[in-house]
C-alpha positions in Angstrom: 61.1 92.9 120.9 62.8 93.3 124.3 66.2 92.3 125.2 66.4 88.9 126.6 69.2 87.3 128.8 69.4 83.8 130.0 71.0 82.6 133.2 72.0 79.1 132.2 72.5 77.8 128.6 70.8 74.4 128.7 68.8 73.1 126.0 65.4 75.0 126.8 67.3 78.3 127.0 68.8 77.3 123.6 65.3 76.5 122.2 63.9 79.9 123.3 66.7 81.9 122.3 66.8 80.3 118.9 63.0 81.3 118.5 63.8 84.8 119.5 66.6 84.8 117.1 64.5 83.5 114.0 61.8 86.3 114.8 64.7 89.0 114.5 68.2 88.3 114.0 69.2 91.7 115.6 67.5 91.6 118.8 70.3 91.1 121.5 70.3 87.7 123.3 72.3 87.9 126.6 73.8 84.8 128.1 75.6 83.7 131.4 76.9 80.3 132.2 79.9 78.8 133.7 80.0 76.2 131.0 82.0 77.9 128.3 81.1 75.3 125.7 77.6 76.2 125.9 78.3 79.8 125.8 80.2 79.2 122.6 77.3 77.1 121.2 74.9 80.3 121.8 77.6 82.6 120.0 78.1 80.3 117.0 74.4 79.9 116.5 73.0 83.5 117.0 75.1 86.3 115.9 73.5 88.6 118.3 74.4 87.2 121.4 76.4 89.0 123.9 78.0 86.8 126.8 78.6 88.3 130.3 81.1 87.5 133.2 78.6 87.8 135.8 75.0 87.5 136.6 74.9 91.2 137.7 76.4 92.2 134.5 73.9 90.4 132.4 71.0 91.8 134.6 72.2 95.4 133.9 71.8 95.0 130.1 68.5 93.1 129.4 64.9 93.9 129.9 63.8 90.0 130.5 65.7 87.4 132.5 65.2 83.8 131.9 66.0 81.8 134.8 67.1 78.6 133.0 68.8 76.6 135.7 68.0 73.1 137.5 65.7 73.8 140.7 68.5 72.8 143.0 70.7 75.5 141.5 68.5 78.4 142.3 69.5 79.0 145.9 73.4 79.2 144.7 72.7 82.3 142.5 70.0 84.4 144.0 72.5 86.4 145.7 73.5 87.8 142.5 69.7 88.8 141.7 68.4 90.2 145.2 68.5 93.7 143.7 67.0 92.8 140.3 63.8 94.8 139.4 63.6 93.3 135.9 60.9 90.7 134.7 62.5 87.4 135.8 61.0 84.0 134.0 61.8 81.0 135.8 61.5 77.7 134.0 62.8 75.6 137.0 60.3 72.9 137.5 58.5 72.8 140.9 59.7 76.1 142.1 56.8 78.2 143.4 56.0 81.8 142.9 56.0 82.4 146.6 59.5 81.2 147.0 60.7 83.2 144.0 58.9 86.5 145.3 60.5 85.9 148.5 64.1 85.5 147.3 63.8 88.1 144.5 61.6 90.9 146.4 62.2 93.7 143.8 61.9 91.5 140.6 58.6 91.0 138.8 58.4 87.2 138.6 57.0 84.8 136.2 56.9 80.9 136.3 56.8 79.2 133.1 56.8 75.2 132.4 57.9 75.0 128.8 58.8 71.9 126.7 61.4 70.6 124.5 59.4 71.1 121.0 60.1 74.6 121.5 63.3 73.6 119.6 60.9 73.5 116.5 58.5 76.5 117.4 56.0 73.9 118.7 56.3 74.6 122.5 53.3 74.0 124.8 53.7 75.8 128.0 51.7 76.9 131.0 52.6 80.5 132.6 51.7 82.0 135.9 52.2 85.5 137.0 53.1 87.1 140.3 51.0 90.0 141.7 53.7 92.3 140.8 53.6 91.8 137.1 51.7 94.4 135.3 49.5 93.9 132.2 52.1 95.5 130.1 54.7 93.1 131.6 52.2 90.0 130.8 52.1 91.2 127.2 55.8 91.4 126.9 56.2 88.1 128.5 53.6 86.3 126.3 54.8 88.0 123.1 58.4 86.3 123.9 57.0 82.9 124.9 54.6 82.7 121.7 57.8 82.9 119.5 58.4 79.3 120.9 55.0 77.8 120.1 51.8 78.3 122.6 51.6 79.7 126.2 48.6 79.5 128.1 48.1 81.4 131.4 47.0 79.0 134.4 46.5 79.4 138.0 49.7 78.6 139.5 48.2 75.7 141.6 47.6 73.9 138.3 51.4 74.3 137.3 52.7 71.1 138.6 49.8 69.5 136.6 51.2 71.3 133.5 54.5 69.7 134.5 53.2 66.2 134.4 51.0 66.6 131.1 53.1 68.8 128.9 56.4 69.6 130.6 57.5 66.2 130.7 55.0 64.8 128.2 57.3 64.8 125.3 59.4 62.2 126.7 56.3 60.0 127.4 54.9 60.5 123.8 58.4 59.5 122.5 58.3 56.5 124.3 54.9 55.4 123.0 56.1 56.4 119.6 59.2 54.1 120.0 56.7 51.3 120.9 54.8 51.9 117.7 58.1 51.7 115.8 59.0 48.5 117.1 55.6 47.0 116.6 56.0 48.0 112.9 59.6 46.3 112.9 57.9 43.1 114.4 55.7 42.9 111.5 58.5 43.3 109.0 58.8 46.8 108.1 62.2 48.2 107.7 63.2 50.4 110.9 63.3 53.7 108.8 59.8 52.9 107.2 58.3 52.1 110.6 59.9 55.4 111.9 58.6 57.6 109.4 55.2 56.0 109.4 54.9 56.4 113.1 56.2 59.8 113.0 53.9 61.3 110.5 50.9 59.3 111.9 51.4 61.0 115.3 52.2 64.4 113.6 49.1 64.2 111.2 46.8 63.0 114.1 47.7 66.1 116.3 47.3 68.3 113.3 44.0 67.2 112.4 42.7 67.5 116.0 44.3 71.0 116.2 43.6 72.7 112.8 40.0 71.2 112.7 39.4 71.6 116.4 38.0 67.9 116.5 36.7 66.2 119.3 39.1 63.4 120.0 36.5 60.9 120.6 35.0 61.7 117.1 38.1 61.2 115.3 38.4 57.8 116.9 35.0 57.0 115.7 35.8 58.4 112.1 38.6 55.8 112.0 36.8 52.9 113.2 34.7 51.3 110.6 32.4 48.4 112.1 34.1 45.1 111.8 37.3 46.7 110.4 40.9 46.6 111.4 41.1 49.6 113.7 38.1 48.1 115.9 40.2 44.8 116.2 43.2 46.8 117.6 40.9 49.0 119.7 39.7 46.0 121.3 43.1 45.1 122.5 44.3 48.7 123.4 41.0 49.5 125.3 41.0 46.3 127.3 44.5 47.0 128.5 45.4 49.0 131.7 46.9 51.7 129.4 44.4 54.6 130.7 45.5 53.9 134.3 49.1 53.5 133.3 49.2 57.0 131.6 47.4 58.6 134.8 50.1 57.0 136.9 52.8 58.2 134.8 51.5 61.8 135.0 50.7 61.5 138.6 54.4 60.3 139.3 55.8 63.5 137.5 53.3 65.8 139.3 54.4 64.3 142.6 58.2 65.0 141.8 57.4 68.5 140.8 55.5 69.2 144.0 58.5 67.6 145.9 61.2 69.8 144.0 59.1 73.0 145.3 58.9 71.5 148.7 62.8 71.2 149.1 63.1 74.9 148.5 
């Protein structure tokens, strides 16, 4: 595995570094961040971590650079990357390849939208490559990303949609899970019992769809016996505006992703 350096030591960088470390505890992990407490967390968690005093120093010692900073910060640090000819993976929401290739003319730029389940090796990510990225570079990047879960190559014009669906999706799914927990509590279940049943129901349903490659509609029908309890609940759910609410939620996220890109 190639040497990977992270500019920014936030939660997503920590998740991806953790996946890399679990694959090989000897692989060097580089880190640069102005927040020393975050750097210390990397060092205490991953024994192969090397911290650097500048972005320039980090770039000189790694093969892949993960730009793990907020979109609003990128302008402030690109000056230190202007001569970088490495593979640079940006995980900043909304920031387009065109912008990145203009400010990093020598780099081989990759745009990725990961998500927080990377913390447990269950990431769902979209990835787009700039024209300068070779097939060998692609293989190297995908090998790295797949350590954290699943990475699918998509056209860049679909990346804002990826942001709305899977990038921000864990927060939306967690909110819906919480509604289920509260519903269980309202029916007299202990909070811990309601949470456990909810979490394993979501986990088991997703696992069933994925491992059996099931059509989602077929799964719904499988659970829904005529005149049974599930049909009664579905009647309420499907008569509600929930489908449009979910669409509007994703649309709002996509819109903000586009706005972030336009601000650069």
